[in-house]
TIVEX-952999 format. One record per residue (C-alpha): residue number from 1; x, y, z; residue in one letter. Coordinates in steps of 0.02 Angstrom, whole numbers, m for minus. Example, Ala and Ser with C-alpha at 12.3 -4.5 7.8 and 13.67 -1.06 7.14 Angstrom:
2
num 1; x 615; y m225; z 390; residuo A
num 2; x 684; y m53; z 357; residuo S
//
This chain:
82
num 1; x m11923; y 5526; z 9560; residuo M
num 2; x m12121; y 5464; z 9563; residuo K
num 3; x m12213; y 5505; z 9412; residuo K
num 4; x m12323; y 5609; z 9514; residuo R
num 5; x m12184; y 5704; z 9538; residuo D
num 6; x m12121; y 5772; z 9400; residuo I
num 7; x m12202; y 5845; z 9229; residuo M
num 8; x m12187; y 5839; z 9049; residuo T
num 9; x m12132; y 6034; z 8957; residuo T
num 10; x m12329; y 6021; z 8892; residuo G
num 11; x m12392; y 6009; z 9054; residuo E
num 12; x m12260; y 6153; z 9135; residuo F
num 13; x m12312; y 6272; z 8972; residuo A
num 14; x m12483; y 6267; z 9019; residuo K
num 15; x m12462; y 6271; z 9237; residuo A
num 16; x m12366; y 6399; z 9204; residuo T
num 17; x m12448; y 6502; z 9033; residuo E
num 18; x m12304; y 6511; z 8929; residuo T
num 19; x m12264; y 6438; z 8755; residuo P
num 20; x m12227; y 6277; z 8730; residuo Y
num 21; x m12077; y 6326; z 8625; residuo Q
num 22; x m12033; y 6451; z 8759; residuo T
num 23; x m12021; y 6297; z 8904; residuo V
num 24; x m11921; y 6185; z 8774; residuo A
num 25; x m11783; y 6293; z 8736; residuo R
num 26; x m11785; y 6334; z 8933; residuo W
num 27; x m11740; y 6139; z 8943; residuo A
num 28; x m11619; y 6131; z 8808; residuo R
num 29; x m11532; y 6280; z 8881; residuo E
num 30; x m11527; y 6204; z 9065; residuo G
num 31; x m11620; y 6350; z 9110; residuo L
num 32; x m11757; y 6248; z 9219; residuo I
num 33; x m11680; y 6168; z 9385; residuo P
num 34; x m11694; y 5992; z 9389; residuo G
num 35; x m11759; y 5961; z 9185; residuo A
num 36; x m11673; y 5807; z 9108; residuo H
num 37; x m11708; y 5720; z 8938; residuo R
num 38; x m11764; y 5545; z 8978; residuo Q
num 39; x m11786; y 5391; z 8840; residuo D
num 40; x m11962; y 5346; z 8827; residuo T
num 41; x m12052; y 5207; z 8709; residuo L
num 42; x m12099; y 5365; z 8612; residuo R
num 43; x m11934; y 5434; z 8612; residuo G
num 44; x m11816; y 5546; z 8708; residuo P
num 45; x m11958; y 5670; z 8835; residuo V
num 46; x m11900; y 5823; z 8941; residuo W
num 47; x m11946; y 5783; z 9106; residuo V
num 48; x m11951; y 5916; z 9239; residuo I
num 49; x m11986; y 5923; z 9431; residuo P
num 50; x m12122; y 5984; z 9509; residuo K
num 51; x m12022; y 6090; z 9630; residuo S
num 52; x m11971; y 6188; z 9484; residuo A
num 53; x m12134; y 6263; z 9469; residuo L
num 54; x m12150; y 6286; z 9640; residuo D
num 55; x m11989; y 6415; z 9613; residuo S
num 56; x m12044; y 6457; z 9452; residuo F
num 57; x m12043; y 6636; z 9505; residuo D
num 58; x m11887; y 6667; z 9580; residuo E
num 59; x m11788; y 6589; z 9435; residuo W
num 60; x m11911; y 6626; z 9278; residuo K
num 61; x m11810; y 6697; z 9141; residuo P
num 62; x m11840; y 6858; z 9059; residuo K
num 63; x m11966; y 6847; z 8905; residuo L
num 64; x m11926; y 6969; z 8756; residuo G
num 65; x m11792; y 7016; z 8655; residuo R
num 66; x m11634; y 7104; z 8768; residuo P
num 67; x m11605; y 7275; z 8762; residuo P
num 68; x m11478; y 7334; z 8651; residuo N
num 69; x m11321; y 7398; z 8773; residuo P
num 70; x m11271; y 7516; z 8618; residuo G
num 71; x m11409; y 7617; z 8582; residuo T
num 72; x m11487; y 7756; z 8697; residuo K
num 73; x m11676; y 7811; z 8692; residuo K
num 74; x m11674; y 7985; z 8633; residuo V
num 75; x m11849; y 8079; z 8647; residuo A
num 76; x m11895; y 8141; z 8482; residuo K
num 77; x m11942; y 8324; z 8463; residuo V
num 78; x m12077; y 8383; z 8339; residuo K
num 79; x m12027; y 8527; z 8244; residuo K
num 80; x m12166; y 8675; z 8239; residuo R
num 81; x m12218; y 8726; z 8081; residuo R
num 82; x m12251; y 8934; z 8048; residuo P
//
């Protein structure tokens, strides 16, 4: 893969307007297609193919806490005062 065909987690985070920590977690969890760790003189870094950025809308993980399946949203009823 050529250098211009890959990007770092920081570059990917900036391009997708996603926090760096989130992108790093996605890479660790294997959620970014084609991302892999590469050893460098400064230590291991995650490299992400630019094709993952092109298809980001197709595979983008949902952000936020998942809903708790055991709870239902119930509307609160206000009591009237006499």
